N, C-alpha and C positions, 0 to 999 in steps of 0.2 A: 504494500500500500504506500502511495506517495504521502509522506507525512507533512511536508511543508504546507502551512495554511489549512490543513485539515483539522477538524474539531475532534478532540479526544477527551471523552468524559470517563473519569476513573473514580470508582468508589473505593473506600478503604484507603484513601490517598494520603492519610496523615502519618503513616508509618509503614515499615516492612516492605512487602512486595509492591503495594500501591505507591508508596513514596518513591521507590526505585524506578517504577514505571513512569511516574511523573517526570522525574529527572531525565530519564532516557528520552522521552518524547519531547521534552523541552529542548534538549540539545539538538534534536532533529528538526526543530523549527515548528513544532505543532502549536495549535491553539488549545489550551488545556482548560478543562473544567475539573476542579478538585473537590471531592465530596467525602465526608465522614461525619461523625458526630462531634469531633473535637475541633472546633473552630480555631482555637489558638494554635494548635499543631498545624492545621491547614495553612494558616497565615505564614508560618515559618517555611513550609514547603513552597508556598507561593514566592516568598522572598528568594529562595534558592533557584527557582525556575525562571523568574522574570528576566534575568540577563540574557537568556537564550530563546525563550518561547516567543511565538508570534503574538501571544495574548494569554492571559490567565484570569479565570473567573473562579472565585471561591464560593462554593455552593453547599453549605452544610446540609446534611440530611440524616435521618434516623431510619434504619431499615425495619424498626418495629412500628413505625408510623408512616404508612404509605398514602396518607390522605391528600398530600400536596404534590405528588410526583408529576402530574400533568402540568401544573403551574411551573414547576422547576424546568421541565423540558421546554416549555414555551419561553422561559427566561433565557435558556441557553440559545435557542434559535434567534431570539431577539438580539442577543449579544453578538453571536458569531455567524448566524445565518444557516448553519447546517449542524447536524450531529453525524459525523462520519464513522466514529468508532466508540462504542460503549464497552468499557471493561468493568465487568461486574465482579469486583474483587472483595467487597466488604463481607464480613461474616464473623462468627464467633464459634469456638470449638468447645469441647466437652471433656470432662475427666470424672466420670461417675458410672457405676454399674447400672444395668437394667433394673435390678430389683430395688435399688435405693433411690432411683431418680423419680420424683413425683411428676404428675402430668403437667403441672404448671411450668416446670423447667423444660420438659420435652416440648411443650407448645412454644415456649420462647425461642428455643433452638430452631424449631421449624419456621417460626415467624420471621426471624432474622435471616436465616440461611436460605430458605426456600421462598416464602411468600413475599418478603421484601424485595428479593432479587427479581422474582417474576413480575412484580408490580412495576418496578422501574423499567424493565424491558418493555412491558406493555405500554408504558407512557411514552417511550421513545419510538416504538415500532411505527406508529402512524407518520412520524416525521420521516423515517427511512423509506416508508412506502411512497410518500409524496416525492421524495428525492429520487426514487428508483435505484437506491444504492445504500449500503450500510454494512457494518460488521459488528456483530455481538460477540464478545469474548467473555466466557463464564469461567471464573476460577473455581473449579471444583476441588477435588482432593484425590489422592490415591485411594482413600477409603470410600470414594464414590464407585469403586470397582469391587470392593469386598468389605465385609464387616471386620471390626477390630476391637479388642477389649477397651472399655471405657469410652467408646465413641458411638453408642447405639443411635441416638437421635441425630447427632451430627452426620454420621454415615448415612442414615435414612434420608436426610435432607439433600445430601450430595447425590445419592442415587436418584432422587426425584428430579433434580435439576437435569440430569442426563435425559430422562424420558421426556421432559417438557421441551427442552431446547432442541433435541433431535427432531421432535415433531414440528416445532416452529421452523427449523431449517427446511424441512420438506415442504411445508405449506407456503413458504415465501421464497422458494428457489427462483421463481420467475420474476420476483421483484429485485433480484440482484442483492439479496440480503444474505450474508454469510454468517455462519456460527462456528466458533472455535471453542472447544472444551479443553481447558487446561487442568491437568491433574498433578499438582505438586506433591512430592513426598516430603522429606524433611528439609525445611528451609529455616535458617537461623533468624527467626523473627520473635516478636513478643506474643505470638498466638497462644502458647501454652500458659503464659502468665495470666491472660484474661479469660481462659477457658472456664466454663461454668462447672462448679461442683454440684452435688446433689441438692444442697441447700440454696443454690442460686448464687452463691458467692464466687469470687474469682479464685482460681487454682493458686495463683500467686507465686509460682516458681517456674523456672526454665527446666523443661524435661531434658534429660541427658541426650536423647536422640535429636531433639530440636537443636541443642547447643552444638552438636556435631554436624549439622546439616550444611548444605550449600548456602552461600550468601544470598541476600535478597537481590543484590545487583546481578549476580550470575543468573538467578532465576528470571529476572526481568529481561535480560538479554535473550534468553531462550524463548520466553513468551513472545517478545517482539519478532523474533525470527519465525516462529510458528504463525503469527498473525500475517506477516509479510507473504508467507507461502500459502496462506489460506488453508492451513491444516484443519481438518475436522476435529482432531483430538491429539493432544500431546502430553505424554508423561514427562515430568521433570524432577530430577533429584539425583541421589547417589545410588548405591547398590540396592537400597530398599525398593526401588521401582521394579526390580526383578520379580518381586512378589506378585505384581499384577500379571506378569507373563506366566508365572508358575500357576496362578489361580486359573488362568485360561487354558493352559496346555497340560498341566499336571495337577489336577484338582486334589487327588489323593495326597500328594506331597504337601500341597498348600495346607490342607486341614491338619496334617501332622505338625507342621511348623507353627501355625497360628494357635493350636491348642497348647503349645509349650510356652506361650507368652504369659507373663505375670501381669498383675494389675499395676505394675510400675512402668508400663510402656507409655 
């Protein structure tokens, strides 16, 4: 995709993969829309992007509250004229077992990771249909391919995104709207710190696997490459992404491996 003067809207842009993507596309000369709940952090990312980007709009949003997404999409169009690339990166993870997790926490995980993501895509879709072009990028997870201990509702939400956006891709193929599903494995970000425990509080610590993951910047470069090639799906990470291939081709081995995992994963 030609980046210069294209409008790139990134959710979860205040930190981690989203921030790294914002800086990448700023240096490529894109017009950026930066969204997350944390306005102050977004303003800092804006400051870092402004020397390079063709334009930057800070647009805070909360994936738990999708009541104003159509208005936000109209604001982006009023500012930049188009929405060429929407990167749906915002979300929250989980660190609790099935038996201990109450319905309220499960619903919150689904609201943020699935319903909020879908609602923003649906707000932007009419714009892309009018343009007769656009690219939706959904940052799923390696656990969008299989279940994993302590990730039940998070994994469920990511599985649901695949079904939804694969359908959207098919329905809007003739509108020149592309969909790329990104499946990161272990990336060194703060996602485990903010993961929800059974009581709804934050996990508050960096998992060992997360700490040893690839950098957010390395992940962002691979995402951008997949977008440029219009890949339908891209696994990103270290040796852990082999698990997705084992799950597909050697399911018996996969089940042996996953059953050995402890609750400290």
